[in-house]
C-alpha positions, -999 to 999 in steps of 0.1 A, spaced: 72 50 124 50 80 138 42 109 119 35 142 120 8 163 99 8 191 78 -18 219 74 -44 211 46 -35 238 23 6 235 21 13 200 36 49 193 52 63 157 51 70 142 81 106 135 84 112 100 100 149 86 105 161 72 67 177 48 65 214 55 56 228 22 49 216 11 14 227 -26 19 204 -46 11 178 -54 38 175 -96 55 147 -104 72 163 -100 105 169 -60 95 129 -63 83 120 -76 118 140 -57 140 126 -24 119 92 -34 120 87 -53 155 71 -78 131 73 -116 151 92 -143 140 62 -161 130 52 -130 108 86 -130 88 88 -168 78 53 -162 64 70 -133 44 98 -153 34 76 -183 20 57 -153 2 98 -141 -9 101 -176 -20 73 -179 -40 76 -147 -56 110 -153 -70 98 -186 -85 71 -172 -102 87 -140 -113 110 -160 -138 71 -169 -155 52 -137 -155 64 -99 -143 49 -96 -110 76 -66 -97 106 -51 -112 133 -75 -120 157 -53 -101 138 -48 -70 142 -85 -61 180 -76 -51 166 -60 -22 130 -73 -20 129 -70 18 135 -30 19 117 -24 -18 87 -47 -12 78 -57 23 94 -27 40 75 -3 18 46 -24 21 49 -28 63 51 9 68 12 15 60 5 -8 90 9 18 118 -13 43 100 -41 16 98 -72 19 119 -76 -12 148 -95 -41 128 -97 -24 94 -119 -33 65 -90 -27 36 -92 -28 1 -60 -30 -19 -64 -13 -54 -45 -30 -87 -26 -54 -61 -7 -71 -87 20 -97 -65 2 -83 -32 20 -52 -20 10 -32 4 -23 -58 5 -7 -89 9 16 -79 35 -7 -58 56 -29 -91 57 1 -112 72 13 -86 98 -20 -70 106 -55 -76 118 -68 -60 88 -98 -76 68 -84 -77 34 -96 -74 -3 -75 -75 -32 -82 -63 -66 -62 -70 -96 -76 -71 -134 -47 -95 -144 -55 -133 -138 -22 -146 -139 -15 -121 -112 -46 -129 -91 -35 -170 -94 -3 -160 -81 -22 -139 -51 -45 -169 -46 -14 -191 -43 8 -168 -20 -24 -166 5 -27 -204 6 8 -209 14 13 -179 38 -23 -191 55 -35 -158 56 -74 -152 52 -79 -123 20 -106 -117 -8 -94 -119 -40 -113 -102 -68 -100 -106 -106 -121 -70 -114 -114 -41 -129 -113 -11 -106 -140 4 -127 -168 -27 -124 -163 -25 -82 -196 -17 -66 -203 13 -38 -188 0 -8 -178 15 26 -139 4 36 -121 19 63 -90 23 45 -81 23 7 -45 13 -4 -24 14 -34 9 15 -48 23 24 -85 -12 22 -96 -25 57 -112 -19 94 -109 -38 106 -78 -65 125 -91 -74 89 -106 -70 70 -72 -93 94 -59 -118 90 -84 -119 51 -79 -114 51 -37 -143 79 -34 -175 52 -37 -152 27 -17 -144 48 15 -172 43 48 -176 81 58 -145 85 79 -125 62 58 -86 69 48 -69 66 13 -31 58 22 -13 53 -12 25 46 -18 40 78 -41 69 86 -63 88 115 -63 60 140 -84 33 134 -52 35 171 -48 25 181 -85 -3 152 -82 -16 165 -47 -17 203 -65 -34 185 -98 -58 167 -73 -70 196 -53 -87 213 -86 -114 185 -79 -113 173 -45 -117 187 -11 -92 169 16 -73 168 44 -34 153 32 -9 139 51 30 130 35 47 111 53 83 105 45 90 69 29 106 42 48 121 23 23 126 52 -6 141 84 -2 121 101 -32 87 85 -18 64 94 4 31 77 18 -1 103 12 -29 97 40 -58 115 26 -90 123 53 -121 139 47 -122 135 13 -152 151 -13 -153 163 -45 -157 200 -44 -187 199 -59 -207 186 -34 -228 203 -4 
């Protein structure tokens, strides 16, 4: 899961070999692609079983995505792991059903905090963490209410346009911290808009789970009016 950075002015997308076979991934496929251990994949399988049960009661993920969950959710989240520093302090904004934050907690040694405003989704996250045996902090809170902190990584998926994400993340980042956001096909327009208000070093990385998606890794973030 390596990457090639583009220039800060006109970043290019790092091109990993895409997964051309579009049949649904299975647990063994996921393990072969990511190098996850048998124990980690077993915990993810427990997570998936719980997700399927709860999805019948509350809308946790897009219904169609559960036809290919090992790609659409678990690989989508796991591909962020190589971009993290060793043993990071990580905050996942708008965690929803736990993607990517809970998956990263299972697969890495990150100290993970999940932030989700929906109380029912928080209940799911607590149960998923209990059944998978992963230690995470889960806050039922709005992102706007968070107090400043110093995280090594701020993650988010399908949460908000990039300018809004950066505004939320800025007060939560450590001085050398990184934003790692999963973005869709409109990422270039979002980045162009964000650059009007923010200085940053942006590295787009081709998604391994979505041919139209990228991971945006953002370092050296500061507001343009900062001195």
